[in-house]
C-alpha positions in Angstrom: 14.8 -3.8 10.7 11.9 -4.4 8.3 9.2 -1.8 9.1 5.1 -1.9 8.2 3.0 1.4 7.6 0.6 3.1 6.2 0.4 6.8 3.5 -1.3 9.0 5.6 -4.5 8.7 6.9 -6.9 6.4 7.1 -11.4 6.4 7.4 -10.8 5.1 10.5 -7.9 7.1 11.8 -11.2 9.7 11.2 -13.8 8.3 11.9 -12.8 8.3 15.1 -12.4 11.9 15.5 -9.0 12.1 14.4 -7.7 15.3 12.6 -4.5 15.9 13.1 -0.9 14.9 11.8 0.5 14.2 15.8 -2.5 11.8 16.9 -1.4 9.6 13.8 2.2 8.9 15.1 -0.5 7.3 18.2 -2.8 5.3 16.1 -0.1 4.5 14.0 1.3 3.2 17.4 -1.6 1.8 19.3 -1.6 -0.5 15.7 1.9 -1.9 17.1 3.1 -0.5 13.0 6.4 1.4 12.7 6.4 3.9 10.0 4.2 6.7 8.3 4.6 8.3 5.5 3.1 12.0 4.8 2.4 12.9 2.1 3.2 16.9 0.5 1.3 15.1 -2.4 -0.4 18.9 -3.0 2.3 21.0 -1.6 5.3 21.5 0.4 3.3 24.1 2.7 3.7 22.6 6.0 5.9 25.0 9.0 8.6 24.1 10.6 6.9 24.8 13.3 4.5 22.4 12.8 6.8 19.9 10.8 9.2 19.3 14.7 6.2 18.8 16.8 5.0 16.1 14.5 8.3 15.0 14.0 8.0 15.0 18.0 4.7 13.1 18.3 6.3 10.3 15.9 9.9 10.3 17.6 8.3 10.1 21.0 5.3 7.2 20.0 8.6 5.0 18.0 7.9 5.5 14.5 9.9 6.5 11.6 8.1 8.8 9.6 9.5 9.7 5.4 7.5 11.8 2.5 5.7 11.6 -0.2 7.1 14.8 -2.3 4.1 16.8 -4.4 3.2 14.3 -7.0 3.1 17.1 -10.0 7.9 16.9 -10.2 8.5 15.6 -13.8 12.6 16.4 -13.9 12.2 15.5 -17.9 10.0 19.3 -18.0 11.7 20.0 -21.0 11.4 24.5 -20.0 14.3 24.9 -17.3 12.1 26.9 -15.1 9.4 24.2 -15.0 12.5 21.7 -14.0 13.9 24.4 -10.9 10.6 24.0 -9.5 10.7 19.8 -9.1 14.3 20.9 -7.5 12.9 22.5 -5.0 9.9 20.2 -4.4 12.4 17.9 -3.7 14.4 19.8 -1.6 11.9 21.5 0.2 10.8 18.2 1.3 14.1 16.8 2.5 14.0 20.2 4.6 11.2 19.1 6.1 11.3 15.9 6.7 14.8 16.7 8.4 13.4 18.4 11.0 11.2 16.0 10.9 13.8 13.1 12.3 13.0 11.6 9.0 15.1 10.3 6.7 13.4 9.2 3.1 11.7 11.4 0.8 10.2 9.7 -2.4 9.2 11.4 -5.2 8.1 10.5 -8.6 10.7 11.2 -11.3 9.4 12.5 -14.2 6.4 12.4 -17.4 7.9 11.0 -21.0 5.4 14.2 -23.3 5.5 14.9 -26.1 9.4 12.8 -25.9 10.2 10.2 -27.2 10.9 8.0 -24.4 14.8 7.8 -24.6 15.2 11.5 -24.3 12.5 11.9 -21.7 15.0 9.2 -19.5 17.9 10.5 -20.4 17.2 14.1 -19.5 15.7 12.3 -16.2 19.6 11.9 -16.1 20.7 14.4 -16.1 18.8 16.6 -13.9 18.9 14.2 -11.1 22.4 14.9 -10.9 21.9 18.2 -11.3 19.2 17.4 -8.4 22.9 15.3 -6.8 24.7 18.6 -7.1 22.5 21.0 -5.2 21.6 18.3 -2.7 25.7 17.8 -1.4 25.6 21.7 -1.3 22.6 22.4 1.1 24.1 19.1 3.3 21.0 17.3 2.6 23.1 14.6 1.7 22.7 12.8 5.2 19.1 12.4 3.8 17.6 9.3 1.8 15.9 10.4 -2.6 13.9 7.3 -3.2 13.0 7.7 -7.4 9.1 5.9 -6.9 8.1 3.0 -10.2 5.9 4.8 -11.4 1.7 2.7 -13.0 0.8 5.1 -16.0 3.0 3.7 -19.6 3.3 7.7 -20.3 5.5 8.2 -16.6 9.5 7.2 -16.2 9.7 5.1 -13.9 10.0 1.0 -15.1 12.4 -1.0 -12.5 14.9 -0.2 -15.2 14.5 3.6 -15.4 14.6 3.7 -11.6 17.7 1.1 -11.3 20.1 3.8 -13.7 18.4 6.6 -11.8 19.6 4.9 -8.6 23.7 4.2 -10.4 24.0 8.2 -10.2 24.6 7.8 -6.4 24.4 6.7 -2.9 21.6 9.7 -1.6 18.7 7.2 -4.6 17.5 4.2 -2.7 15.1 3.3 -5.5 11.0 3.5 -3.8 9.5 0.2 -5.6 5.4 0.7 -6.3 4.7 -3.1 -6.6 1.5 -1.5 -7.2 2.6 0.5 -10.4 4.6 -2.3 -11.5 1.6 -4.5 -11.8 -0.5 -1.9 -13.1 2.0 -0.5 -16.2 2.7 -4.6 -16.9 -1.3 -5.4 -16.7 -1.2 -8.3 -14.2 2.1 -8.8 -14.3 3.0 -10.0 -10.6 1.6 -12.9 -10.0 3.7 -15.4 -8.5 7.1 -15.3 -5.8 9.7 -15.9 -8.4 7.9 -12.7 -10.5 9.0 -10.9 -7.4 12.2 -12.7 -7.1 13.1 -11.4 -11.0 12.2 -8.1 -10.3 14.3 -8.0 -6.7 17.7 -9.8 -8.1 17.8 -7.2 -11.0 18.1 -4.3 -9.0 19.9 -6.5 -6.2 22.2 -6.8 -8.8 22.9 -3.7 -10.3 23.0 -1.5 -7.1 24.6 -4.1 -4.8 23.1 -6.2 -1.3 23.4 -3.2 0.9 21.6 -0.4 -1.1 18.7 -2.7 -1.8 18.5 -4.1 2.2 16.5 -1.2 3.6 15.0 0.0 0.0 11.9 1.7 0.2 8.1 -0.3 -1.1 4.6 1.4 -1.6 2.4 -1.6 -1.6 -1.4 -1.4 -2.7 -4.0 -3.6 -5.1 -4.5 -1.1 -8.1 -6.9 -0.7 -11.3 -5.7 -0.4 -14.2 -6.7 0.0 -18.8 -5.1 0.1 -21.2 -2.9 3.0 -20.7 -1.6 1.8 -17.0 -2.7 2.6 -13.2 -6.5 4.6 -13.0 -7.5 4.3 -9.3 -5.5 2.7 -5.5 -7.9 0.1 -4.1 -8.4 -1.7 -0.9 -7.1 -5.8 -0.2 -10.8 -6.7 -0.4 -10.6 -6.6 -4.0 -10.5 -9.9 -5.9 -9.8 -9.0 -9.3 -6.7 -6.3 -9.6 -4.2 -7.5 -7.6 -0.9 -7.7 -6.6 -1.3 -9.9 -4.5 1.0 -9.9 -0.6 1.9 -12.3 -0.4 4.1 -13.8 -2.5 6.1 -10.8 -2.2 6.7 -11.3 1.6 7.6 -14.8 0.8 10.8 -12.9 -1.6 11.4 -10.4 0.4 12.1 -12.5 3.4 14.5 -15.4 1.3 16.3 -12.3 0.2 16.8 -11.5 3.9 15.9 -7.7 2.8 14.6 -5.3 5.4 12.6 -2.3 4.0 9.4 0.0 4.8 7.0 -1.2 4.1 4.4 1.4 3.3 0.9 0.6 2.4 -0.9 3.1 0.4 -4.4 1.0 0.0 -7.5 3.9 -0.9 -9.1 4.2 2.9 -8.0 1.1 4.8 -3.9 1.6 4.2 -3.4 1.1 8.5 -5.6 -1.9 8.5 -4.2 -3.7 5.1 -0.9 -2.9 6.8 -1.2 -4.6 9.8 -2.6 -7.3 7.3 1.2 -7.9 5.5 2.9 -7.6 8.4 1.3 -10.0 10.2 1.9 -12.4 7.5 4.8 -11.5 7.3 5.7 -13.1 10.6 3.4 -15.5 11.0 5.0 -17.3 8.5 
């Protein structure tokens, strides 16, 4: 079943006097949304006890939780020691989402750095194979690991690259950030067909069953010559992309993804707008 929800807590959540993640579960439920993404963006520093407490709150609310691993993961780092740190960030995120009762770990794959792009992509693939072995070795292969499409030109994470990463093993499922794609492609997503082209490419390469419940991040994003600059809200009328053609494409293809809104401060309100549009059309 398709799910809509926010990434993290909105301005309205804080303005209402809330601060704890357990309160996020009730907030999201009361808005009529059904998923939530908890961010370990600046590090996995949550105790096991808190993870269990947060998980219980979301279970009781009937809201499915996913996590975003630390933002500074780089599986293409030429230094093995730093690559091992990236492995550990993903594995630590997996351990926490397991305690939370969730199933999805979203992560940024890599940065190109000073390498040629082909080198960086090749190294990322080899590192993802190593990560796969570590995941199976730790018995964490019942979870879903979602390499994300990225918004800056210097980052590894085009549609084609993420698709190749997910061919490595069934534990990998794409996290498609359409705001990122639109930013790195300088406003390419405008029509329903633009979305259909990209989704059909991934379905053709990964199969419908792998893509049926894939992960989506969506927000409008300002971009420059180097790609992504900053996240915006749905009130922005300049940068895009618009969500209506995306929802039409998803409905036409009978996909049922998690759609996580990453708007800047209005992520819950904008997630609700997408949900209402999906069901009203």
